[in-house]
N, C-alpha and C positions, 0 to 999 in steps of 0.2 A: 593412525592417530585420530582420536575423536576430538574434533574442533567445536563441538556443539556447546560445550561448557568450559569456561575458564576455571582453573583450580583456585581454591581458597588460599590466599597468601596470609600465613600466620607468622607474626613476628617472634613468637615463642616456640615455633615448631623445630624441634631437634630430635624427636624421639626415634626417627628412623635413619638418623645420620650417624655413622660410626665415628669413633674417636679419630682425631687428627693423626694422620700417619707421621711417623718419625722419619720417613724417607722422602717422599715427594719427587715429582718428575724433574724439577729443577736440580735437585741434589744428584739424582741419578745421571742426568745429562752431564753435569760437571765432572763426576767421577769418570764417566766414559771418555769425555774429551781430554781429561788429564792423562789418560793412558793407564790409570791405576786399575781399571776394570771393575766390574760389579758382580763377578761370579760369587765371591764370598758372601756378599750381601744377599744374593739369590738363595744361597743355602740357608741363611738365617730366616729368610722369609718363608721358605718351605717348612721349616721347623715351627714357625709361628702359626702357619696355617694348620699344621698337624695338631698342635696343642690347643689352639683357640678357635679354629675354624673362622678366622677373621677375613671377611671379604675384602677389606681394605688392603691387607697383606697380599691377597691374591691379585689385586689390581696392580700393586707395586711389583709383584713378581712378574706379571705380564710385561711391564715396562722394562724390567731387568732383562728378561729373555729377548725382547726386541733389540735392546742395545747389545746383546750378545749374538745377534743375528740368528735367533731361533724363532722366526716369525710364526710358523704354524703352531708350535707349542705355546707361544705367547698368546695367540688369539684364543686358544682353548682355555688358558688360565683366565683370560679376560671374560670369556663367555661364562665361566663358572662364577666369577665375581658378580657379573651383572645379573645372573640368574638369582643371586641372593638379594641384591639390592641395586638400585640404579642411581641413588642419590648419595653423594659423598662430600663431606666437609674436608677440604684440602688446606684451608688456612683459617685459623681462629684468632680472635683478639679479645683482650679484656677491656679495651677502651670503649666507653659508652657511646662515643660518636664515630666509631670505625665505620667506614663505608662498607656496605654489604653488597657483594657481587654474586649474581647467579649466572652460571655458565651453562649453555646447552652444547653438548658434545655428542659426536657420533661414535658408535663402536667401530673398532678397526685398528689399524696400525698407527704409528706415531705421525704419519703424514696425512691422516684423515681429518685432522683438526688444526686450527691455529695453535702453536705451542705457547699459549699465553702465560704458562707457568714461569717461563724464562724472563718475562717482562716485568713482573710485579713483586719479586722477592723482597725488595727493599721497603715495601710499604705496609702500613698497618691496615689490614683488610680482613674481613670475613668473606670467605669464598666457598660457595657450594657449587658442585658440579653435578648436573643431571644428564645422564646418558639417555638420549632419545633415539627412537627408531621409527621408521615408516610403519604406519598401521598400529602402533602401540600407543594406547591412551596415556596421557600425562597422569601423574598421581593426583588424587582428589585434593590434596593439601600440599603446598610447597612453602618453604621458608620465605617470608617477606624479604625484599631486597630493594636496594636503591637503583640498581642498574642491572639489566639483563644483557649478556653478550653472547651472540651466536658465533661459535668458533668452528662449526661444521664447515669443512672445506668443500669446494666444488669437485665433484667426481661423478662418474656414471653411477657408482654405487649409492651416492647420496642424493641423486637427482629427485627422486620421489619424496624423500625426507625433507629436502629444502622446499619443495612445493607445499607440502603439508604445513611446515613451520611458517611459511609466508602467510597462509590463510589464518593460522592461529594467532600470530603475533601482530596482525593488523589491528587487533583490539586489545593488546596487552596493556595492563594498567600501569606499567612502569616503563621508563625509557629503555629503548632497545638499541644496541649497537650492532651494526652490520646486518641489515635486513636480508633475509634469505634469498629473495628474488634477485637482489643485486649480486650476491655470491654466485648464484646459479649461472650468471652471464659470463663468468670468468674462464670457461673452457677455452682451450687454445683456438679452436676453429670459430668460436663466437667472438672472443675478445679482439682478434685480429680485424674482424669486420667493424667492430665498435670503434677502433682506433685508426683504421686504415687511412682516413682523410684528415686526421688531426694535424693542425699546422706544426711544422717542425718535427714531425714524428715519422719514423719508418718502422712498420711492424709487418714483416713478411706474411703473406696469406698462408694459412695452414689448412690442409684438407685431411679428413679422416678417411682412411682407405682400408680395405679388407686384406687379409693375407693373400687371398686369391688374386687381388689386383696387383700386389707386389710380385707374385709369381709370374703373372702375365708381363709385368714390366721387365723382369729378369729374362724372360723368353723372347723379348722383343715384339710381343703381340700388341702391346700398347706402348706409347711414348709418354714421357712425363707430362707433356702438354694435354694429354687426354685425361690425366688425373687432376691437373690444376692448370688453368689457362696461363700460358707464358712460362711455366716452370721448365727448366732445363737442368741437366747435370752440371755441377754437383748439387745434391740435395741433402737435406737433413731428415733423418728418420728416427722415430722413437716409438716404443709401444705405448698405446693409450693407457693412462693410469700410472706410468712410470715416473719416478722422481729422482732428484739428485744425480742426473746424468746416467742413470741405469738404462742401458740399451740405446743410448743416444749416440749416433754415428753420422759421419759425413760419407755419403755414397757417391763415388766419383763417376761410375758408369754402370750400365745394366749388368755387366758380369759380376759386379760386387754384391748385387742384391741377393743372389743365391747363398753366398757365404754368410751374409747377414741373417737370412732366414734360418740357416742351420743353427745359429746361436740363439735364436729367439723363438719362444713357444707361443707368443701372443697371437690372438686372432685378428686384432685391429691395431692400426698404427696411425700416427700423425706424420704427414710429409709437409715439408716447406722448402723453399729455395734457400741455398746457402748464401749468406751475405758476408763478403770479406770486409771485416771491420778493423783490420790491422792499422795501427798508427804509422806515422812516417818512419819510425825506428824499427818497424816490422813486428813489434810486440802487440799483443791483444790486451785490452783493458776492459774489464767488466765491472760494473757498479751494481751494488745491491742497495736499493732505497726502500724505505718504508714511509708511507704517508699517513700521518696521524692528524685527524681533524683537518685534513687538506694540506698540511704543511709537510714538505719532504725532508727526510733525514737520511744522511748517508751512513750505512752500517758497515760496509767494507768496499774496497776496490782491489780486485785481483789483477795482477800483471803476469802474463805468461807468453812463452813462445808458441804455445798451442792455442788453437781457436776455441777449444772447450776449456774454460777457465774454472777450476775448482778452488775453493778457499777454505782454510789455508792449505798450502801445499808446499812441496820442497823448494820451489823457486822463490817464493816469498820468504820462507824461513831462512834460506841460504843466502839471500842477497839483501844486504842492508840498504842498498840504494833504492830498491823497490819498496821496502817498508818506509823509507824516508819520503818517497813520493806519495805513498798512501797517506802518511801522517800530514803532509802538506795539503793534499786535496781535502782531507777531513777538516783541517783548520780553516781553509778558505772556502769551504763548500757553499755557505750561504751567500757569500759575496761573489763567487765565481760560477761554479757549475749550476747552482740553483737559479742564479740570475740569468745565465746564458740560455737556460732551457725553461725559463719561467712561463712563457706562453704555452709550450708543449705540456709541461707538468700541470698547469692550471686547467688546460682543456681535458687532459686525461682524467684529472680528478673529477671534473664535472660529469664526464661520461661514465666513469666507474661508479662514483657516488657513494662509496663505502666510507665508514668512519675510520677504519684501520685496514690497511692492505699494503702489499709490497710489490716491487717489480725488480727484475734483473734487466739491465740495459747496458748499452755502450754508446759511443759516439761514432757516427759515420765520417768518412773523410770529408764530406761536404757539410758537416756540422749538425746533422740531424740527430735526434735521440732515437737510437735503434732499440726497440723493445723486444726482448726474448720471451718474457713471461710476466703475466700479472696474476697475483694470487692473494687470497686472504690468509694463507697458511705458510708464509715465508718464515724460514728459520732465522730468528734474530736473537743474538746472545752476546755475552762478553766472556766467553769461556776460553778464548785464545790465551796461550801462555803469556803472562804479564812480563816475564823476563825477555821475551822476544818482541811482543807487541805492546810495549809499555804505554804507548800513546792512546790505546783504544779504550781503556777502562773508563776514563773520564768522559770521553766522547759518548760512549754508550749509556752512561749514567744520565746524560741529557735526553737520550731517546726514551729511556724508561720513565723519566720524570714527565715527559710529554704524554706517555701512555697513561700514567696515573692521572694527570691533569684532564685527559679526555674523559676518564671515569667521573671525576669531580664535576666537570662541566655538564656531562649528561645527567648527573644526579642533582644539578642545580646548586652545587657547592662551589664557591669561588675562593675559599680561603687557600692559603699556600699549602702545597702537599707536605705532609709530615712524614719524614723518613724515620725508620726504626733506628 
């Protein structure tokens, strides 16, 4: 990426931006979450590409294929779209004073970027998305905008890109949300060091190890303490770059390592000690928070008999008592959870420093905030079935309103957010 010159920001520039898609990532996610599937839509997009050669349809098709778990084919379709153009208008407005957002996004699967599309559907915005890549110069001309938002997520693949963006955006002429240098510090092995001594916080140390090191652990050649000081079985292992619990396991002893490696092809893994965070009733409670302009919001609380809590899942859907507890925690969040952990959350925000980011966490038996992950790319949505999770829609609307207000504050606009 050539950082020697900033692009010209042209308020009338639309010539290289294709028409607004009738699909959109938010709509695709909703269809997939509802269980209706998106395969038929994919067929329509293929036909649209054949007839019109529309790169926007190719980009939508890539998202459809990812939601249908055809990742390799999806990334090929995405590459074809980005070869045609890298700037896409994904939301249009006829309002003269609509806030104009420019989003910088990385190529890759749906976990490579903050899924911002799910946060702003209700609001009157012009949104242009520019796909950026390491070593690739920015266009000479870009549409002018009120705010720029970096949604590129931390990953090994995005490390150089984030470094280049950090240099470029240091002199950007418009307000920037989520500075790239701060995003780059969110890797599991770095963030645990950032937060390890924060008051009221427990975040287990995490170490990056090679496959060979795990093989040596399985053979008894090395002990867990040789990989991370003080670490003993059981331990938590996951492939570097994995998401949503893929490849995440608790390993009880050295004998279990071999069977784990037989199932995983990764060359590098994260290891950390397992922390038993079960409540007095033996159940595990995991909270997903998002911090917007420094203020925490609860997005869900999962309750499970298993230490690895996914949401939503059969236990929450089947048991009304657990949903009732989640609804109560959401209602009381600001007066209860947020106050109880105010010092911890305030310190974490100061050290993370991002405008928008999220964390998965729990509470330890001694009352500390147990941090599992901090990321700028947390999946935040309101797509859970309303007949089951009736209490969530209104709560999440407040989260989305805070997100839009963040844009307005960054742009210097303080009037009340206008919903469509």
